[in-house]
N, C-alpha and C positions, 0 to 999 in steps of 0.2 A: 322259442328261437328256432329258425329254420336250420336244417342240417347244413354243414359246410359243403360248398361246391368243390368239384375237382379242380386242380390247378390248370391254367390255360396250357394248350398244346398247339403249336404251329406245325402244320403238316404240309403247307405249300405256299409259294410266293410267286407272283407273276408280274413282270419278268424276273428272271433269276439273277440278272446282272444289269448294270446301268451306271450312268454318271450321277453326280450329286443333283438333288431336286427331281430325280426321276419318280414319277407317280407309280406306285406298286399296289397290288391287291394281295392282302394276306388272308389265307384261309386256314382254318383249324377247328378246334373244339374248345368249348368253355371260354370263349374270348370275352366274357363279360355279359352282364344282364342289361346293360344300357350305357349310354355315354358317361354317366356319372360314376359307373362302376369301373371304367377304364382309367387307371391311375399311372400307367407306365408302359412305354413302348420303346425298346432299344433295338436298332438295326446296326450291326457292325460296331456296337458300343456307343452309338450316337442316340440321344434322346429325341425321338420323333413324335412326342405326344402332342406338340403344338399343331402339327399338320394332320394328326390322325382324325379320321371320320368313322365312327362306329356304325356299321350297317346292320349287323346281326351277331348272334353268339358265335357264328362261324365265319364272319367276314369283316375285315377292317381295311380301309383304304387310306393311304398316307403318302407322303413324299420322303425320299431318302435324303438325309442331311449329309453334310461334308464330313464324314467320319474319318478317323485316323487310320483305322484298319481297312485293308483292301478287301477282306473277306471275313464274314462273321455270322453269328446266329441271329435269329429274330426272337427276342424275349418280350413276352406280354405279361404285364402285372395288373391284377384286378383286386378290388376290395374283397370280393366274395371268395376268390380262389387263391389269391396270393401270387407269388412269383412262379411264372410258367417255364416251360421248356420248349425246345424246337428240334425237329427232325430234319430240317432243311437249312440252307445257308444262302447268303446273298453276296455277290461279288461286286464291289464298287470299282467302276472303271475310271481311271484318271484321265481327264480331258487333255489332249495335246494342245500345244500353243496355237492359238487362233491367228491365222494370217489375215491379210487384208482382203483376200478373195474367198475366205470361208464364211459360211452362214453360222450365226450364233443366236441362241435364245436369250442371252443376257447382254447387258451393255458392255461394249468394248471401247477402251480409250482410243480415240481416233487421232492422237497427236502425230502419229507417223503414217496417216492415211494419204495415199497418193492417187490423184486422178490420172489414169493412164492416157486419157485423150488430151486434156488441157495441158498436162505437164509431160508431154511426150518427149521433150528434149532432156528431161531429168531422168537419171537412171535410178533404179530401185536399189536401196542399200542391201548389200549382202547380209547384213545383220538380221534383217527382217525375214530372211529366207533360210536362216541357219537351222539345221536339224536339232530337235530337242534332245535326241539321244544319239550322238555321233558314233558311239561304240557299238550300238545295236544289241546290247545285252540288258538284262533287268537292272534297274537302278535301285540301289539299297543305300538310303541316306544313313550316314554314320551318326553316332551320338557325340562326336567331338565338337565342342563349341567353336564359334567363329573366332573368338578372341584367342583360343589356344592355337588355332591354325595360323592366325596372323603372327603370333609369337614364334611359331616353328618356322614359318616361311615369310620372314620380313620382306616387305616390298613386293611380294608376289601376289598372284590371284588365281582362284580356281575357275574363273570364267575363260573358256577357250577362245573367246573373241577379244580378250584383253591383250595388250602388248606385253604385259608381264605374266603371261599365262604360265602356270606351273602344272605340268602333267601329274606330278606326284600328289600335289594338293587335290587335283580333280579326282584322281583315283581314290584317295583316302576319303574324300567327302561323298562320292557317289557310288563307289564299288569297293567298300572296305571289306565286305564279306564274300566277294566274288572269288571263285577258285582260279587257279593258274590256267586250267584248260579254258575257262570262260574268257580270261584275258587274252589268251592266244587266239581264240575265236574273234574277239573284238579287234585285235591287230589285223587279222585277215580281212575283216569288214572294212577297216580304214583303207587298206591297200586296194580293195575292190572299188571303193568310192573314188579314190584318186585316179585309178586307171580309167574308170568310167568317165570321169570328168575330162581327162586328157584326150581319150578316144572321141568323146563327143565334140570337142573343139576341132580336132583334126578332121573328123567326118564332115563337120559344117564347112570347113575350108575346101575339102575335096569336092563336095557337092556343088559349090559355086565357082569352080575353077575357071570355066569358060567365061563366066560373067566378069571375073577379075581380069582376064585377058582382054576382053572387049573394052572394059573400062580403061585398062592400061593403054590400049591403042588409041582410044579417043583422047585421053589426056595427053598422049605424045603428040598427036596431030594438032591439038589445041596449042600445045607448047611451041611447036614449030611455027604455027601461024602467028602466034603472039611475038615470037622473036623476029619474024620477018617484018611485022608492022611496027615494031618497037613497043616498048613498055609504057610510054607516056600516054596519059589519058587525053586524047585529042578528039575533038568533035568530029564525028564521022568515022572514027576508027572502029575496028571490029569489036574491040572490047566494049566501047560505048554502045554499039548497036546490040551486042549480046546482052548487056545489062538492061537496055530498054525492052528487049524482047522478053526477058525473064520477068520484068516488072509487070508488063502487060499480061503475061500468062498468069501471074499471081493475082492481078486484079480481076481478070476474067474468071479465074477459079473461085475467087471470093464471091464474085457476083452470082455465079451459078449455084454455089453451095451455101450461101449465107442463110437463106430461108430454111433450107433443110437442116443445116447445123443448129440454127436457132430453135427450131421445133424439137430437134433431138435433145438440146440442152434443157429445154423446158420439160420435156417428157422425163429426162433423167432426174431433174429436180423434183418433179411430182412423184416419180417412182421412189426416189430416196425418202421423200416426206412420208409416203404411204408405208414404206418399209419401216421407218422409224415409229410411226403410229402403231403398226401391227406388232413390231417387236416389243414396244414398251406400252402396249395397251393396258397392262396391269396397273401402271402408275397413273395413266390418264383417266382410267375408270375408277381409281381407288376412292376419290372423294364421294362419288355417287354411291359406290358400294358400301362405304362406311355409313352413310346416312341410312341406307336401306337396312343394313344389318342392325344398326342401333334401334330402328323402329321395330324390328322383329325380335330384338333382345338377344341376338347372336353376338354377344360381346367377345366370346372366344375367337370367332372368325375375324372380328375387327382387330383384335390384338395381334393375331397371327399375321394378318396383312400389313399391319403397321410395323411390326418387327421386321418383316421382309423388306418393306419399302425403306425403312431406316437403314438397314444394312446395305442396301443397293444404292440408294440415292441420298443418304444423309449428308455426305460430304461432297456432292456433285458440284461442279462449277458451270454446268450447262444452264444457261438462263431459263429456258423453258421448263427444264426439270426442277430447278429451284422454285419457280413460280407454282408449279403443280404441288410440289412437296410442302410449300408454305401453306397451301390450302388444306392439305392433309393434316398438318400440325394444328391448324385452326379447328378442324372437326374433332381432332383428338382432344384438344383442350376443352371443347364443349362436352365431350364424353366424360372427361375427368370430373367436371363439375356435376354432371348428371349422376354419375356413380357415387360421388361423395354425398349428394343430396339423398340418394336412395339408401346409402349406408347409415345416415344419421336419422332416417325416418323411424318412427316407433308406432306400433310394435313391429318387430321383424324377427324371423327365425334365425337361429345360430348358423344354419347352413347358408342362408342368404348373406348374413354378415361376413362369413368367411369368404364367400364367393366374391363379394364386392371389394373386400380388402385385397384379395389376390389380384383382381382386375386392376385396381389402382396401383398396386405394386408393380405389375407388369407394364403399366403405362407410365411408370416413373413419376407418380404424382408427388407434388411437394409436400413437406410435412410428414406426419406419422398418422395415416388414416386409421390404423388399428387402435391407437391410443384415443383418437377423437371418438371412435365408436364406443370404446369402453367408458369414456367420460359421459357421452350422451346417454348410454344405457343406465349408468349410475343415477343421473339426474331424473331420468324417466321413472325408474323404480321408486325413488324417493317421492316423486309427485303422485304416483299411483297409490302409495301407502297413505299419503296425506289426503288424497281425494276420497279414499275409502272411509277414512274417519269423518270427513266433512259431510259425506252423504248420509251416514247413519245419524250423526248429531243433528243435522237439519231435518231428519225425518224421511229422507228419500232412501228407498230400499233397493233401487235398481242399480246394478253394477255398471262398470264402464267397459264397453266393447266386449272383447272375448273373455273378460274376467267376470261377466255377469253370472251370479250364482243361479239365477232362474233360467236364463236363456242359453247358457253355455252347454253345448252338447258334448264337449270333451270331458273325459274323466277328470274329477277334481284332483288337484295336485296332491292333497293328503292321501287320496285313495291310491296314488301311484306308489306308495311305500311298499306295496307287495303283500302277499298272503302271509309270508313268514313273520313279518313284524306284527301283523294283525293277530296272528295266533298267539304270539308271545304276550300280547297285551290282553288277551282274552276276548278278542273280537275285533271287527274292523273299526277303523277310526271314524268312519261315517256310516251309521246304521240307517236302514230305511226309515223314513219318517212319513207321517200322515200329511195330507195336503194342507192341514191347518198348522203345520209345525212352525212356519215362519211367523204366524201371529201369536203362537203360544210361547215361543222361545224368547227370552229377553234380548233386547237389542245388543247388549254388550257381548253376549255369547255369539250371536250371528256375526258381529263385527270382528271378533277375534278369529273366528273360523275363516271369514273372507280374507282378512288380513294375512293369515297364514297361507291361504291359497295364493295370494299375490306374491308373497315372498318365495314360497316353494316353487311356484310356477316360473319365476323370473330369475331368481338368484343362481340356480344351477347353470343356466346358459351363460349368465354373466361370469361365473367362475370358470366355466369351460373356455370361454372366449379369452380370459386372462391366461389360462394354462397354455392354450394354443399360441398365444402371443409370446409366452416365456420360452417354450420349447421350439418355436419357429415353424410349427406345423401349419400356421396360417399361410405360409408361402411355399411350402413343399410337403405335399401329402406323402411322398415316397421316402421322406427323410434325407434327401440329397442335400448336401451342404452347398450353400451359395452365399454370395455377399449379402443378399437381402436377408437370409436367415440369420447370419451372424450379426447383422445390424439390428434385427429385431430382438435378438437375445441381449445385445448390449443395451438397447433402449429399455428393455424390461428390467434389467438389473438396476438401472438408474431410477426406475419409477416404482420399485417395490414398495417403498414407504408410502408413496402417494396412493397406491392401490390398497395397501393395508388400511390407510385412513378412510378410504371409500367403504371398505367392508365394515369398519368400526362405525362409520356414520349410519350405514344401513341397519346394523344390528341395534345400535342405540335408538334409532328412530322406531324400530319395531318394538323395543322394550318400552320406550316412553309412551307410545300410542296405547299399548296394552295397560300400562300403569294408569294412564289417564282414564281408561274405561273401567278398570277393576280396582286399582289401588291409588286413587287420586291423592290421598294423604301423603304418599311417598314422593310426590313431585314438588319441586320448588314452586313458590307462588308465581314466579315470572313465567313458568312454562305451562301453567294451568290453562291459560287462554288458548295456547296453541294445541295442547294435547287433551285438555279436559272438556267440559261441556256436557257431562253425562248426569248432571244432578237430578234432572227430571225423569230419568229412566228408572226402570224397575230395580229394586234392591235384590242383589243376587244371594241365593241360598247356597248351602254347601254342595248340593247336587250340581247346580250350574257352575259353581267354581271348580268342581271336579271335572266337568266337561271342558272347561277352559284349560285346566292343567293338562288334560289329555291332549288337547289340540296343540298347546305350546310344546309339550314333550315330543309330539309327532313332528312338529316343525324343527325342533332341535335335533332329533334323530336324522331327519332328512338332510339337514345342513352338515351334520357330522359325517354322514355317509359320503359327502363330497370331498372329504379329507381337508376341510377348512381347519386351520390351526385352532386348537382349543382355547388359546388366549383370546381369539377374536370372538368366541362364542361364550365367554365367561359371563358376560352381562345377561345372557339368556338363562344361564344356570342360576345366577343371583336372583333373577326375576322368579324362576321356578321355586326357589327356596322360600321367597316371601309369599308367593301364591299358596304354597303348601301350608305354611304357618297360618296365613289368613283363612284358608279353607278350614283348617282344624279349629280355629277359634270361632269362626262363624257357625260351623256345624254344632259345636258345643253350646253356643248361645241359642241357636234355633231349637236344639234338643231340650234346653231348659224350658222354652216356651211350650214345646209339645208336651212335656211332662206336666206342666201346669194345667193343661187342658185334659189330662187323663181323669181328673176328678169328675168331669162331666160324663165320662163313660162308665162310671160305677153303677152296676145294675143290682148289687146286693144279693146276687145269686151265689150261694156257697156250695162247695163240693163236699165230698165225704170227709175231707180233712178240715173243713171249716174255712176254706180259703176262697175268696172271690177271684175273679179274673184280673183284678187290678194289678197285683204283683207280677203276674205273667205278662200283662200288657206293658208294664214298666220295664221288665227285663227285655221283652221284645223290642221296645223302643231303643234301649241302650245298645242291644246287639245290632239292630239295623243301623244305628249311628256309626258303630264301629265298622260295620261292613261298608258303609258309604265312605269311610275314611281309609279303606284299604288301599285304593289307588293313590290318593295324596300322600299317604305315609310310606308307600312303597319306595324302595331305594333303587333308583336306576343307576346306570353307569355314570360315574362322575358326580353323583349327588351324595349328600350327607343325610344322616338320620336326624330329622327335625326334633325328635323326642330326646335327642342327646344334648340339645342346647339347654343350658340351665334356665334361661328366662322362659323358654317355651315349656319346659318341664313344670316350672312353678305355676304358670298360667293355666296349663292344661289340668294340673292337679286341682287347683282352686276351682276351676269351672266344673270339673267332675264332682268334686265335693258339693258344689252348689246345686248340681242336678239332684244329687241324693237328698240334700236338705229340702229342696223344693218338693220332691215327692213325699217326703215325710210330713212336710207342712200340709200337703194336699190331704194326707190321711187325717191329720189333726182337724182340718176344716171339715172333712166329711163326718168326723165323730160328733161335731157340734151342729151339723146341718139339720135344719128343720124345714122340710119342704112338704107341705100338705098335698101338693099336686102330684107328688111322686107315687106312681101306681105300682112300682116294683114291690116285691115281697121276697121273703126268704124261701127259696126253693128247697124242698126236702127230698132226699133220695129215698124213695119208698122201697128200693131193693135192699136197703141196709136194715137188718134186724136190730142193730144197735142204735138206730136213730130214733129220736123222740118224734113220734108221728102225729102228735096232736097240734102241730103248728097250723095256724089258720091261714089259708091261702087268700090272695086278693087283698092283703093288708100291707101297708107300708111298714118297714121295720121301725120299731120304737127306738127311742134314744138309747135305752139300755142295750137293745139288740145291736144298734150301730156300734156302741162301744165294744161289745164283744167281738163283732166282725172285724173291727179295726185292730183290736188286740190280737186276734188270730192272725191277721195279715202281718202285723208287726213281728210276731214270733216267726212267721214263715220268712219274712225278709231277713231277719237275723240268722235264721237257721240255714236257709238255702240261697235266697236270691243274691244277697251281697257276696256270698262265697262264689257263686256262679259268675257274677259280674267281675269279681276280682280275677278269675281265670281268664275271662274274655279280655279284660284290659291287658293282662300280661301277654296273652297270645298275640295281641295286636301291637305289642311293643311299648305300651304305656309304662312309665316308671312312677314310683310313688303309690303303687296300688295298696301297700300296707297302710299308708296314711289315709287313703280314700276309704278303705274298709274300716279302719279304726274309728274315724270320725263318723262314718255312716252308722256303725253299730252303736256308738255312744249316743248319737242323736236319737236313734230309734228306741233305745232303751229308756231314754228320758221320756219320750212320748209314751212308751209302754207303761212306765211307772205312773205317769200322770193319768192316763186313761184308766188304768187298773184302780187307782185310788178313787177316781171319779165313779167308777162302777160300784166299787165296794161301798162307797159312801151312799150311793143311791139304794143299794139293796140291803146292806147290813144295818144301817141306822134305823130303818123302820122295824126290823126284827128285834134289834137290841132295845129299841125304845118301847116296844110293846111288852117287854118282860115285866117291868116294875108295875105298870097298871094291871097286868094280868095276875100277878102274884097277890096283890092287895085288893083285887076286885071283891065287892060284897063285904067290905070292912073286915077283910081277913086279918087275923092277928096270930102271930106265931106263939104267943104266950097263952092263947085261948083257943087251941086247935083241937078239933075232934079226932077220933081215931081215923087214920088214913084208910080210904077205900080204893085208892088208885091215883094215877097221875092226873093232875088237874088239866083243864082244857087249854089254859094259856100256853102250857108247854107243848101241847099237841099242835096248837096253832103256830107256835114258833117253828116246830119241826116241819109242818106243812109249808110254811114260808121258805124254809131252807130247801125243802124238796122242790118247790116251785123254781127257786133260783137254780137248783141242780138241773131241772128240766130245761130251763132257758139256756144255760151254758152248754149242756149236753147237746142241745139242738144245733148249736153253732159249731162247737169244737170240743171234742172229748179231752183234748190236751189241756184245756183250761179248767176242767172240772175240779181237779185236786187243788190247783192253785187258788181258785175262787172260793171253794167251800172251806178250805183250810183257813183262809183269812176270815171268812164270815163266822166260822166256828170259833176261831180265836177271839173275835169281838164278842160273840155271844157268851163264851166262857168267861171272858174278862168281866162282862156285865153281871153275870150270875155271881161271880166271886165278890164283886163289889156289893151286890145286894145282900149276899149272905153275911158279909163282914159288917154291914151297916145294922144288922139286927142286934138289938141289945141283949135279948134273952129268948130262949125257946123253952116251952114246956116239953114234956116227954113226947106227946103226939106231934108237936110242932117240929121237934128235931127229927122224928121219924119221917114226917112228910117232906121236910126239906131234903133229907138224905135220899129219899125215894126219887124225888124229881131230879136231883143232881146226878144220881146214878143212872136214871133212865135216859137223861139227855146225853150223858157221857157215853153210855153203851150204844145209843142209837147212832151217834156220829163218830164212833171210835176210829173209823177208817180215815177220817180227815183231821185227826188230832195231831198237833205238832207240839214241840216242847213248851211253847208259850201256853197253849191250850191245856196241856197236862198240868202245868204249874198252876194255872188259874183254878182248875177243878180241884187240885190237891189243896190249895189254900182255902177254897170254899168249904171243902169237907172238913178241914181242920178247924174251921170256925164254928162247926156244929158240935153239940155235945155228943159224946161217944155212946154207942148202944151197948148196954151191959146185959140186958135181958135176952135170953135165948129166944123168947117168944117174939120179941121185936125183930130180931134178926130173921126169924122164920117168916114173919109177916112181910118183912122187906123183900125177901127173896120171892115170896109168892106174888106180891104185887108187881115186882119187876117182870116176872115171867108172864103174868097176865097182860102187862103193857106190851111186851114184845110180841105176844101172840095176837093181840088185837091190832097192833100196828105193823104186822108182818109185811103186808103188801106195800105199805107206804115206805117202810124202812128198807125194802129190797133194793131201791135205787142206790143206797149207800154201799152196796156190796162191791168189792174191788175187782171182780172177775173181768169186766170189760174196760177197765181204766188203765191207761198207759201213763207212765211218769212224764212229767213235763221235761222237754229237752231244752235245758238252758245251760 
């Protein structure tokens, strides 16, 4: 914003005094930046703005109006500087009564005009020559009303020419504040005037005394002659002859001077006509001046001239003036029609609308131009919104006029919300986009943004026009009260409900158009034809719905900033609520599809903990989903938390559980996947000394390895991922996270149990199945057994198989080693117990051999024994005959030591030093 200017200061005026309508030049400082900046000009308390002509910031020319005060300051008011001050003053001269011989710049009623030549026999009335101030002192009109004076002095008058003149009335009315000394001075003036009048008459008589004597002598001689001749009218008498002589003299005079007097009369008539034309050239030139000023667009000048002509000639009875004034009225009527047409044209700026309304008001146009303009703007905005929808539905992407998104060089309406609002939202409403943005963004998103531009670009001016109409500033920028202002306020009060319906219609239209593009299912069937038609357009994802929510919120914020009542904007709040819920559900559904595709990204590369990247990708996917929902779930002013709605809570929780189940189902599918073309392999961390390093590179994971990897991922999900996701859900305001976590953990445990049993079945069954054939290989018989020499090979092969499983599990995850081997050992121990219990009898060496093998197996895998395994070994040993001979016990101990020594390297993998307990 530009810095505030200094208030206007008037330092000079030329001339410094004059009568009403005197043209003056005002000089000073900061008198405005232009004609539009000048909003007030008072001289002696009279508003002279209509006649003001702004020349520069230091000069204004205007005409002084008929002010009440005889002397006062010159006050200039501007938009930029406000109310000004003055160091000089102007004196308004009161014009004296204009007599028939005085020149005048204005029209004077000629009812008492006398032609001194043609009416030379008629005397001039003394009333026309009476002095305007007979006392000769300043007149000070009192504030006593005429009715009070008439009641005080019944039947009297304050007019000194009246027969019922009352001097007291005259003094109270004209000299109520005069001092006694002034009244004494006035009395002396009256005496002087009377003396001067008497002396003048006497001097006139004295100066023509000789003439009077001569006339007296002539009249006496004539009288004597007439008496001698008699008084009868006789032919040939002196009287008759005198009459004839006088008649001839008159005829001769008329003959001599008839032509001269005729020319003089014609010259006088022509002169009088020219004087009238010159005196009243303003009126005669007014029709042509009006036409020229209309063509130039100087409507202010036309209105000023019309007001002046109306005040001077509006009630004239002179035929020629009436004819010219009628032509002026015709031109003004055409101007009213032109201004009304311009007012109702669209598009137009708020400044032009106010200007045309003020012009029509000054011209006293019929009807209510301001309301007509408001109604026209309302219909135009509705049409713009509908046209916007029709263009996008029909496939046309070009905007209308100044609203074109591509060709409009003005800043977008949403971008005018300001930097503060942008920072609060975390960025500007419109971010820079690549040149291909229009072809990548769905049509619905483009439509909502353009529709918001239409509303935000037009509705503020529409609202401001109504506010100006309500407070009367359409007709008075300076806040002066007038009949027109009061009439405007009265009309606005009567039409408040009508305007409220207009705003409701605009907001409902906006909401229905957006619903038709984004939420067509929420519209009644009958409105789909008018607002729908988007069936063939791209289906919107959560990200695009978030962009739409962002746009609608910006639109709502812009309208709220205009102080439009909240009840008129409630429909937009309701739309925002449904959009936020819809965005939440769509995002969850699309996330479900994204999670389904995660199985395709499994590369079977495990880290040091035996985890692939799949759980991390799943967690990342959920976190990104929650991040994308941050703005839709954000609670702005006047909005409610959508996650507090019971129905939304249930749906969101169900979809969240569905996402978890879909991912677990992906893991199950991966565990049974057999893809020979898969070139991935188990990557081994060579930097880890604890890692089994004999994995073969370049091979696809076997089905058993897949089971182990998925088992490891399942344990990681239960141990870390689901807990992390629960924290993320709670952080973003989701409710029911306990249910989501509980169901997810139960489901993954079911899968874990299923996969674990499948792996154990694949690995333990062959080992347990090989025991019985190995024991009885070569027709071995417990009753016919030779002296034991060591542990037989079948047991060593079983241990090597267990070691192989250990290596396989250890390669994937150390956390699974104890769990897997404990189960396999349990199965092996159970099988050995069964086999021992099935033997009917042992000889001495057979019992020793059986005990040796059971003890060797038990000691070799002692670190992975559980209660079931110990019970099985105990039952197996109890099924054997007891060793009573010390030699047998010694032999058993020697053979066990020999076995442990020979199998020391193989049995080292069963040592517990690098094994961690399973975290369950």
